[in-house]
N, C-alpha and C positions, 0 to 999 in steps of 0.2 A: 843336528839332524843329518841322517845319512843321505848319500846320493840317491838311493832308491826311494827314500821317503820324499825327497825334493821332486823327483821325477813324477811320483804318484800325485803329489800336491799340484804340480803344474798341469798334469793330465786332467785332474778334477776341475781345475780352474778353466782349462780349455773347454771341457764338457759343459761347465756352467755358462761360459760365454756363448757356446753354441745354443744351449737351451734358452738363454736370455734372448738371443736373436730370433730363435723359433717363436718365442713368446711375442715379440714385437711384430713379427710377420703375421702371425695368427690374429693379433689384436687389430692390425691395420686392415686385415681382410674381413673383420667383423666376426671372426670365429672365437668368441669370448671364452667358451669352455676349454678349447684347446690352449688358448693363451693362458688361462688360469693354471692349467696343468703344467705348462712349460715354465711359467714364472715360479710356481711352487717348487718344481724340481731344481731350478736354477738357484732359488733361495737356499735350499738345503746344501747344495754343492758349494755355494759361496761361503755359507756359514762354516762348513767343515774345513774349507781352505783358509779360513780366518779373514776373509774379505767381508767385514760386516757392513761396510758402506753399500756394496753391491747387493748384499742380502736385503738390506733395508729398501733399496730401490725396487727389488723384485716384489717385496711384500707391499710396498706402496702402490705398485701397479695392480696387484690383486685387489687391494682396497678400492682402487678406482673402478675396476670392473664390477666389484660387488655393489658399489654405489650406483653404477649404471643399471644394474639388475634389480635395484631397489632392495637389496639385502643389506639394510642399513646397520643393523646390529652387528652383522659379520664384518662390515666395513670398519666399524669402530674398533673391533678386536684386531683387525689387520693393521690399522694405523698404530694401535698400541704396540704391536710387535715390531713394526717398522721403526717406531720411535726408540724402542730398546736397542735395535740393531745400530741405529745412528749414535746412540749414547755409547755403545761399545766401541764404535769407530771414532769417537770423539769428534763428531761433526755437529756442533751446536746449531748451526743454521738449518741443517736438515731436520734436527730434532724439533726446532721451532716450526718449520714448515709442516711436519707431520702433525704436530699439536694443533696447528691452525686448521689443517684439513679435517682432523678429527672433530674439532669444534663445529665445523660446517655441518658435518653429518649429525652430530648431536642436536644441532639447531633444527635440522630437518625432522628429527625425531621428537621435537618439542621438549627436549631435555635442556632447557635454557640455562639452568644453573650449571650443569656439567659443561655445556658449551662455553659459558663464561669462564669457568675454571681453566678449560683448555686454552682459550684465547689469552688469558692472563699469564699462563705459563709461557706461552710463546712470546708474550710482550716482555717478560723479564729477560728472556734470552736476547731478544732483539735490542733491548736497551743496553745490555752488557756488550753486545757486539756493535752498538751504535749503527744499527741497520735501519736507515730511515724508511726505506720502502716497506720493510717488514712491519715497522711500527705503524705505518699508514694502513697496511692491510688489516692489522689487528683493530685499529680504531674504527675502520670501516665495518668490520664484522661485529664489533661491540655496538655500533650504531644500529645494525640490523636487529640485534637482540632487543635493544630498547624500543625500537619501532614495533617489534612483535608484541612487546609488553604494553604498547601504547604510551610509553613514556617519551613523547615526541620531543620535549625539551632536551632530555638527556641524549636522545638519538642525534639531535641537531648538533650538540656539543661534540659528540664523537666524530660526526661527519666533518665538522669544521677542523678538528684536529687532524683527521685523515688528509684533508686537502692541504693543510700546512706541511705535513710530513712529505707528501708526494711532490709538493712544489720544491721543497728543499732538496729532494732527491732527484729533481728534474724528470719525474715520471709523469709525463703529460697525460698519457692514456689513463693511468690509474687516477690521476687528479680529476679527469673528466668523469670517471665512474663515481667518485666520491661526490662530485658536484651534482650529478644527477640524483644521487640519494638525498642530498640536502635539499635539492629543488622539489623532490617529492614531499618532503616535510613542509616546505613553504607553500606548495599547492594545497595541502591539507588545511593549512592555516589561512588559505586564501590570499597569500602574498604573491599574487600572480605575476607582477612585474619582475620581482626578484627571481621567481622560479623560471619564467620564460628566458630571462637573460642567462641564467645558469645552463639551461638546456641548449640554448643556441650556441653558447661557448663550447659546451661538450660536443655538440654536433660538428662544429668547426674543427675541433681537435681530431675527431674520428675521421673526418673527411681528409684532413691533411695527412693523417697516418695511414689512410686506406683501410681502416678498420670497419668493414661492412657490417659486422655484428653490432658494433657500437653505434653505427649510423642508424640501424634499424631501431635499436633500443632508445636512442635519443629522439627519433621521429615519433615513436609511440608515446614517449613521455610528454613531448611537446604537444602531441595531439590531445592527450588527456587534459592538459592545461587549457587548451582551446575549447574542449567540451565543457569544462566547468565554467568557462566564460561565455558559453553559447556562441562561440565563433565557429559554427559548425561547418561552414564551407571550407575554411582553412584546415580544420581538423580532418575533414574527409580527404582532402588532397594529400595531406601528410601521411595519414594512415594507409591510404591506397598505395602510395609510393612505397611505404614501409612493407606492406604486404607483398608487393611485386618483388622488391629487393630481397626480402626474406625467402621468397620462393626460388629465386635465382641461385642463392647460396645455400639452399636447403636448410635454412634455419627455422626449424619447425616451431619452437617456442615463440620466436619472433612473429611467425605467421599467426599463431594463436593469439598473441597479445594484440596484434593489429586487428584481427577479426573481432575480438571482443570489444575493442574501441569502436569499430564500425557498427557493431550491434547496438552499443549505447546510443550512438548518433541516430541510427534508424529508429530506435525506440523513442527518443525525444522528438523525432519528426513524425511520429505516428505511422511509420512504415513497419508495421508489426511483423509481417511475413518475412521481410528481409532481415529484420532483427533476429527472428527465430533461427533462420538459416545460418547466419553468421555466428550466433552464440553457440549453436549446436556444433558447428565446425570447430570452434575454439575448445569446447568441452571435450570433444573427441581427442583432439591433439594433446591437451593437458593430461587426459586419462592415459593415453598411450605412452606419454613421457613420464608418467608417475609423478606429475607435478601437483602436489596436494593443494598449494595455495592457489594456483591457477585454476584447478578443478573447482575449488570452492568459489572463486570469483565468478567463473562462468556459470556455475550452478545458481548463484544468487541472481545474476542477470536473467537467466532462463526462468527462474521462479517468478520474477517480476513480469516477464513477458507473458507467461502463462496465466498469471493473475489477471493481467489486462485482457487476455483472450477468453477468460472465463473457464479455463481448464484447471479447476481448483484442486482436484485430487492430485494431479501430476505436479502442480505448482507447490503444493504442501509437501509432497514427497521429496522433491529436489531441494526445496528450501531447508527442510530438516537435515538432509544429507550435507548440505553446505555448512550449516551451523555446526554439525558434529565435526566436520573437517576443520573448520576454523578453531574449534575448541581443542581438537587433537594437536594442532600445530601452534596453539596458544597465540593466535592472531586476534587480538581483542578489537581492533578497528573493524575488521570484517564481521565479528560477532554482533556488534551493536546494530549495524545496518541490517543484517540478516534476521536478527531477532524481531526488529520492527516489521520487516517484510512478512515474516511468518505470522505475526500478530494480525496483519491486514488480511491474510489468507484465512486465518481462523475466524475473523469477524465475518468475512464474506460467506464462509461455510455455515455460519450460524452458531458457532461454538463460542458464545460470548464470554463465558466465564474464563475459558482458556485464553481467549484473545485479550481480555482485560489484564490478566496476569502477565502474559507475554509482552504486551505493550508497556505495562508499567516497568517491567524488567529492562526493556529497550530504552525507556525514558531515563532510567537511572544510569544505564551504561552511557547513553549520549551525554548526560550531564557530567558524569565523571570524566569523560574524554573531551569535554568542552566542544562537542560536535553539534552545532545548531541545526544542521540538516536532519540528523537523527532525532533530536529533541522535538523539533517542530512537527515532524511526521508522526512521531509517537503521540503527541498531544492531540493532533487531529484525529488519529485513529481512536483514541480513548473517548473523544467527543462523540464520534459515531456510535461507539459501543453503548455509552450511557443514553444516548438518544433512543436507540432501538429498545433498550431495556425500560424505556418510559421514565428515565430519570432526567427530566428536562432541565431542572435547576443545576445539578452537577455538570451536565453537558454544556450548558451555557458558560459556566465558570471555566471549564477546560478550554472551550473555543476562545474565550476572552484571554486566557493565559497564552494560548498559541498566538493570538493576534498581537499581544504585548511583546512577546519574545521576538516575533517576526519584525516588529518595528525597530528593534535594536540590531537586527542582523544585516549582513551584506545584502544589497538590493537584489542580487540574482537569486539569493535564498529567500529573502524576506517577501518579495512581491508575490510569488505564487502562494506562499503560506498565508499572507494577509488576505488575498482574494479567497482562498479556500476556507479560511476561518470565517470570513464575512458570509460566504454561502452557507456554511453550517449554522451560523447564527441566524441567518434569514429563514432557514428551514424551521428552526426552533421558534422564531418570532411568529411564523404563520400558525404553527400548532398552538402557540400561546395567545393567539388572537391579537397580536400587535402588528397590524398590517402596515402602518406607517413606518415602523422600524424595519420591517422586512423590505419595504420598497427602498428605503434609504440605503440599507446594506447592499442590496442588489445593484443599485445605481453605482455605488462606490466600487464594487467588485467588477462591474461591467466596464467602468471607466479605466480601471487598471488593465483589464484583459484586452480592450480594444483600442487603447490610446497609443500614441506614437512611441511612447517609451516602454511599451510592454515587452516582456521577454517571452520566449517560446512556451514555457510551461504555463505561464499565466494566460496566454492566448488560448491554450487548449482547454481552459475552463469555461469558455463561452457557451458550449452546448449545455453544460450543467446549469449555468446562469439562466439560460433561456428556459430550461425545464423547470427550475424553481420559480421563475417568474410565471410560467404556466400554472404551477401549483397555486401561486398567489391569486392569479385571476380566477382560477377555479373556485377558490375559497370565497372570493369576492362576488361570485355569481356571474362573471362575464365568460360564459362557456364558449362563445365563438372565438374570442381573442385567445382564450386558454388553449383551444385546439390548434389555432394557428401557431402559437408559440411552441407548443409541444411538437408540432410538425416540423418547424424549423430546427428545433433542438435535435429531433430524430435524424434529420438529413445531415446536419453538421456532425453529429456524433458518429454516424456511419462513415462519413468522409474521413474522419480522424481515427477510425477503427477503435471506437470507444463503445463496445457492445453493451456495457452495463448502463451507460447513460442513454443509449439508443432505445433499449427495451423499457427503461423508466419513462422515457418520452412516449413510447407506444402505449404504455399503461395509462398515461395521462390523457392521450387521445381517446382511449376507450372510456375513461371516466367522464370526459367532456361530452362525448356522444350519449352516454347514459343520462347525464344531467339534462341534455336537450330532449330526451325522450326518444332518441333514435335507437330503439332496443335491439333490433336485428344487427345493425352496424356495430353497436357496442359489443354485442355477444361475440360476433366473429373476431373483433379486435382483441377482446379478452382471451379468447381461445388461442389466438396467434401469440399474444403476450406470454401466456402460460407455457407454450412450446418453447419460446425463446429463453425464458427463465430456466426451464429444465435443461436446455443445452448449456447454460452458464452455471449449472449446478447450484442455482440460487433457490433454496427452499423457501426463504422468506418471500421473495418476489413471486414465486409460484403461488404462495398463499394469497397474495394480493390479487393475482389474476383470478383465482378460484373464488375469492370473496366478491370480486366484480361480477362474475358469472351468477353468483347467488343473488346479487342486487338486481341484475337483469331479470332473473326468474321471478323475483317479487313483482317487478313491473309487469311481467307476463302472467301474473297470478298462478304461477306453477309452484305451489307452496312446498310440496314434498321435495322437488328438485332443489329448491332454494335451501331447505333445511340440510339436505345432504351435502351441498357445497359449503354451507356455513361450518358444518362439522369438519369437513376436509380442510378448510382454511384454518380453523382453530388448531387442528393437529399440526399443521405446518408452522404456525406461529409459535406453538409451544416447543417444537423441535428447535427453532432458532431463537428462542427466548425473546420473541418480539412482543413485548407487552403493550407497545404503542398501538399496533394494529390489532392486537387481541381485543382491546376495548371496542374497536370498530366492529369486530366480528360478533361480539356479544350483543351490541346494539342491533346489528343486522338480523341476527337470529331472533332476538326479541321481537322485532318488527314482523318477522315471518310468523312467529307464534301468535302475535296479536291479530294478524290477518286470518289465521286459522281459528280465531276466537278461543285460543288456549291462553286465557288472559293471565292466570296465576303464573304459568310457566314463563310467559312474556315478562311479567314484572320481576321475576327472579333474574332473568338475563339483564333487564334494565338496571336492576340494583347493582349487579356485578360491573356493568359498563360504567355506571355513574361513579362507583367507588374508584375505578381506575382513572376515569377522566379527572376526578377531583385530585387524586394523587399526582397526576401528571400536569394539573393546572391547565386544562384545555377547555376554554370557555365554550367553544362551539360544540364540542362533544357533550359537555354538560347540558347545553341548551337543547340539542337534539334529543337527548335522553329524557330530559324533564318534559319536553313537549309530548314525547311518546307516552310517558307515564300519565301526563295530564289527559291525553285522549282516552286512555282506559278509564280513568276516574270519571271523566265526563260521560262515557258510555254507561258506566254503572250508576250514574246519578249522584255521585259523590262530588257535588259541585265545588264545595269549599276546598277540598284537597286538589281537585283539578285546577282551580284558579291559583292556588298556592304554587303548584308546579309550573304553571304557565307564566305566572309573574316572575318567578325566579329565572325562567328561561329567557324571557324578554329582556330582563336586566343584562344578561350575558350577551345576547344578540346585539343590543343597542350599544353596549360598551365596545364591542368589536367594531361595530359600524362607525362609531366616532373615532376609532383609531385609523380608519382608511384615509390615506393622504389627501385624496381629492373628493370633496363633497359631491361632485358629479357622479361618483361611483356609488354613493350611498343607496340610491334608488335601486340600482342593479343588484346590490347586495341584499337589500331588504326584501325585494320581490321573491327571493328564494323562500321566504318565511310567510308568504301570503296565506297559505292554508292554515298555518299555526296561529297567525293573528286572527283569522276568521273564527277558528275554533275557540280562541280566548274570548272573542266578542260574544259568541254563542253561549259560553259559560256565564258571562255577565248577564245576558238576557235570561238565561235559566234561573238566575238569582234575582231577577227583576232589577238589575243595575243597568238599565238602558242608557242612561247618561254616560256611564263609565264605558260602555261598549262603543257608543258614538265617539267619545273623546279618543279612545284608543285607536279606532280605525281612521278617524279624521287625521290624527297625527301620522298614521301609516301612509295614508293617501297623499298627504303633502310631500312626502319624500319619495314614495315608490309608485304613485299613481293608483287609480281605482280599478283598473281592468281585472287584474288577477284576483284581488280580494273579493270583488263583486261576483266574479264567476264562482268562487268557492262558496260564497254565501248562498248563491242561487242553487248550486248543486245540493247543498245541505237542506235548503228550503224545500226543494222538490222531493227529497227523500223522506220528509216528515209525513207520516200517515195522518190523515184528518177524517178517516171514516173506516168502516169495516166492523165486522162482528167481534173481532179480537180486541177491540178497544171499548172501554167503558165510556159512559157519557162524560165523566169528568176528564178522562184522558183526551177525548175528542175536543173538548172545550179548551184544555191546556194547549194542545197542539195547534188548534186553529188560531188561538191567540198568539202563539209563538211565531207561526207563519206570517201573521199580519205584522207583527213587530219586526221580523226579519226583513220583510218587504219594505217597510218604512225605513229601516236602517240602511238598506242597500240603496234606496232612492235618494237618501240624503248625502251619499258619498260623491 
């Protein structure tokens, strides 16, 4: 090489060094476009001068900038070019480093197989070079891949190998990083003692080395362990300190992690507004930092928060977005939780077929991942779906499965699920007419929720327990106690920011007032209930409120308004596939047509209601419908058919009565049917079965007292015409005789 060529080469090298320095200056000043241009120019000059090592360094810096700009495919290409430069320079450790960095980017792109190949290429080089730190980094990265794939056992093995390599290399900070990763696996498998010890050790190492970023990460991880254990005061202190520290060192992702943890704590403590603010702040930071996994995590929490608030459309949108993100980054652990959360939102929106499919998918994922939290929640959701669809038998089986699974789970998971399953089973027992079973289930659930050993999530079920007990008392005919229970449930639910339970309790208060005959108060409460259900985007609940308005209008003898509201309720129930309440709507519409004397139309509705009640095995629904049919047949003079319907209804009523836990409540329950028993006795009198009528009412009076049934008999007696031109002599004689026998029957009670 001539002197002039050497001088030119040296000049090029000096220019390359200058451009390299310009690149670092621009990079440190945050001028990334200028830095990229300078590094690119320097790379070319170094390559032409034969300095492939420096050329590789320049290209690696460009890859780093591209990664910061979220240009991940370009970053992969740049690392590949850097790797080739290092190969030309015969720098195997730098080749391995570039391969490792390229694997990290491929992992962010969810190209897990490519990432694994890159890591294993680096691993081969590190083994040849006997580089323990490098081997530790590879094992740590391979562990992250397996965690992404939800292969937690394989991930734990890689993390343990990483810890061993870092220990041998005396790399304490890296050892702490690997220990944190292993502790995360231990937390997922609920090995809290081991996880806590690992995080505390890592925190101690970071504090000794003055690694503030590591301190923040360790505090956040330790905080999440405490959240899972419901040690919420300790978790709050740690996460608040992490948030402050992250702010001081401008560690934005650390701030987001801490905020998201605080959001979870606020959510568990029913501080929903604070949870919303913290989660939104975390989501914004993750989005700004192009952190896909963080964005998905924050979106999932926000979805749950908005589900709780009743903002279902927004909850659905953000939950679907989180699910797509988890799928894009192949993070299966997050997919399972989000799938189940999405299923709950679909259930609340009334999309039951979609909800069922989504929850079944979530259940399968939870089972595959051996995640009892996901499995339990999915089972409960499926129970709610089947109940609303009127499939009470399958719903009971599912709630029982959830109960059995919860009994085998860790107490912090199992107790809330046990109580929730018992509440679900109690709701079904009420519909199925098994009042004793419902009472027992509610007592067990309440003991768990209010006992000394209850956890936070179980305690938050108390308002729902009160509401369901109100439903039980309403079914038993104790309307005053039902209203008091619903009122307590409403107040507690509002205090815990549980709007769905609060409005359910308000609906119960309206139904109790209607049952007591307080029509104006009931009407106003139903209207308010409907407004609140609409705010919660709850079509099914709005249907219940509208049906309640129709029932009030029947009491006010406003038949056209009642029919209009029955139609509106049916539309809403069909939209939400609510076959349970659809049966009630058919019964109510039938009663309205009967009052309008459109008897054939009424019978059609009663037939539809009866078919659904039988399918759902709801004895009180069957009884109410058969009594209503019997009244029409009695009116038409078809006494045999009327008595057949009434007999079948009485069997159902008395079977339910006998299931009531306390015999003292039998009278309260039976008094609800005083009018129907009186009509049945009248049917007997019409067939000249006076002894049977007397026996029937005597048995009724022994349990429920005589006041109500005597009043109904007297009202019927006074309505019987015993004179007038429109009656024939025979009809006058028959009616006069019937009045006499009714009077005698009434006086014997």
